[in-house]
C-alpha positions, 0 to 999 in steps of 0.5 A, a space after each residue: 500500500 502506498 501511503 501519502 501525506 497531503 494537505 487541504 487543497 492538495 491532490 493525488 493523481 492515479 493514472 491519467 484519468 483519476 484525481 483525488 483532492 483533499 477538500 477539508 481536514 477536520 476532527 471528524 475525518 477528511 473530506 475528499 473530492 474524486 474526479 474520475 470517468 463515469 465508467 469507474 464506480 466509486 463507493 465508500 467501503 461499507 456501501 461497496 460491501 453491502 452491494 457485494 453481499 446483496 449480489 452474492 445473495 441474489 446469485 445464490 437465489 438464482 442457483 436454487 433449483 426450481 423445486 426448492 424455490 417453489 417450496 420456499 415461496 410456498 412456505 413464506 406464503 403459509 407463514 404469512 397466512 
């Protein structure tokens, strides 16, 4: 991992297309501005992890055999009634 020290207003370049600028330094954290092409997804770690978990769960649902899925749906409906 590359570790850099920057002051407010200073920037970091990643390749030709990505610029990270330190906007503010405060007691609660650091505010960063990120300029990157729209094709590059940028997420906070906790959001990225939540999306990843949801995607894994959805993939697991798709892998269920049709009979298992039908049985699960039937059980859910029975519990609601």
